[in-house]
C-alpha positions in Angstrom: 188.2 102.6 135.7 186.4 100.4 133.2 188.0 97.4 134.9 186.7 98.6 138.2 183.1 98.7 136.9 183.5 95.3 135.3 184.7 93.8 138.6 181.8 95.4 140.5 179.3 94.1 137.9 180.9 90.6 138.0 180.8 90.6 141.9 177.2 91.8 141.8 176.2 89.0 139.3 178.1 86.4 141.4 176.5 87.6 144.6 173.0 87.7 143.1 173.3 84.4 141.3 174.5 82.8 144.5 171.5 84.2 146.3 169.2 82.6 143.7 171.0 79.3 143.8 169.9 78.7 147.4 166.2 79.1 146.6 164.4 75.9 145.4 161.8 76.1 142.7 158.4 75.2 144.1 156.9 71.9 143.1 153.9 72.5 140.8 152.0 69.4 142.0 152.5 70.3 145.6 151.3 73.8 145.1 148.3 72.6 143.2 147.5 70.1 145.9 147.8 72.7 148.6 145.6 75.1 146.7 142.9 72.5 146.0 142.8 71.5 149.7 142.3 75.1 150.7 139.2 75.5 148.5 135.8 74.9 150.3 134.0 72.8 147.6 130.7 72.9 149.5 130.2 76.6 149.0 130.0 78.7 145.8 131.5 82.1 145.2 128.4 83.3 143.5 124.9 81.9 143.8 122.8 81.2 140.8 121.0 84.3 139.6 118.3 85.6 137.3 118.5 88.8 135.3 116.0 90.6 137.7 118.3 90.1 140.7 121.7 90.8 139.1 121.6 94.6 139.6 121.5 94.1 143.4 125.0 94.6 144.9 124.4 93.1 148.3 125.1 89.3 148.1 122.5 88.3 150.8 119.8 90.5 149.2 120.7 89.1 145.7 120.4 85.5 147.0 117.1 86.4 148.7 115.8 87.9 145.5 116.8 84.8 143.5 115.0 82.4 145.9 111.9 84.6 146.1 111.8 84.8 142.3 112.2 81.0 142.0 109.6 80.2 144.6 107.0 82.7 143.2 107.6 81.5 139.6 107.1 77.8 140.7 104.0 78.7 142.7 102.6 80.6 139.8 103.2 77.8 137.3 101.7 75.2 139.7 98.8 77.4 140.7 96.9 76.3 137.6 97.3 72.7 138.2 95.5 69.7 139.7 97.9 69.1 142.6 95.5 70.6 145.1 92.6 68.6 143.6 94.6 65.3 143.6 96.0 65.9 147.0 93.7 68.3 149.0 95.7 67.7 152.2 98.9 68.8 150.5 99.4 72.5 151.2 103.2 72.7 150.6 105.5 70.7 148.5 109.3 70.7 148.7 110.9 70.9 145.3 114.5 69.9 144.8 116.0 72.3 142.2 119.2 71.5 140.4 120.8 74.2 138.3 123.5 72.8 136.0 126.6 74.6 134.7 124.9 75.0 131.2 121.9 76.8 132.8 119.5 73.8 132.4 117.3 73.2 135.4 115.8 70.1 136.9 112.9 70.0 139.3 112.0 67.0 141.4 109.5 66.6 144.3 111.2 66.0 147.6 109.4 64.2 150.4 110.9 63.4 153.7 111.1 59.6 154.4 108.6 59.9 157.2 105.9 61.8 155.3 102.6 60.5 154.0 103.1 58.4 150.9 102.2 60.3 147.7 102.3 59.2 144.1 105.8 60.8 143.6 105.8 59.7 139.9 102.5 61.6 139.3 103.7 64.6 141.1 107.1 64.5 139.3 105.2 64.3 136.0 103.1 67.3 136.9 106.2 69.3 137.9 108.0 68.4 134.7 104.9 69.4 132.6 104.2 72.7 134.4 107.8 73.9 134.9 108.8 73.9 131.2 109.8 77.2 129.6 111.2 78.3 132.9 112.9 81.7 132.9 116.7 81.7 132.3 118.8 81.1 135.4 122.5 81.8 135.4 124.4 79.0 137.2 126.4 79.4 140.3 130.1 80.2 140.0 133.1 78.8 141.8 136.3 80.6 141.0 134.7 82.0 137.8 133.6 78.6 136.5 129.9 77.6 136.3 129.1 74.8 138.7 126.1 72.6 139.5 124.0 73.5 142.6 121.1 71.9 144.3 118.7 73.2 146.9 115.3 72.4 148.2 112.5 75.0 148.1 109.3 74.8 150.0 106.5 75.8 147.6 103.1 76.7 149.0 100.3 75.2 147.0 97.4 76.6 149.0 97.1 80.1 150.2 94.9 80.8 153.2 92.6 83.8 152.6 
């Protein structure tokens, strides 16, 4: 009886091991290459965020909250400045915002190539001076890793009353 069980076990092992012998081990480099090609590197999994917006569950509403917070904070900080005095015809400025993986932020004026020539160095200096001590922003995430993001925000300098 014991011999019978041993022969059944031996047959099962032989049968199973033969089944595994036919399967090739996947090539790690090939799998990695396929995975990297399947990732859309132009989109993030999670947009940058600020603490005020992180309690919102809906992704679109959270993104809207973030951009509204950012725009309002920039407008508030620039409201007390001389941009409207220096450039009375300038009612809106586009600001290129870069959020780095370490949560640092860079602000740059962004003017279309066909726009009226402004002293971009002076405007850049004003932005840098006024936008220091900016509230903490959490960077965007791609697969759980903080990544750099850039976007252009229109910031209204003059409000019509």
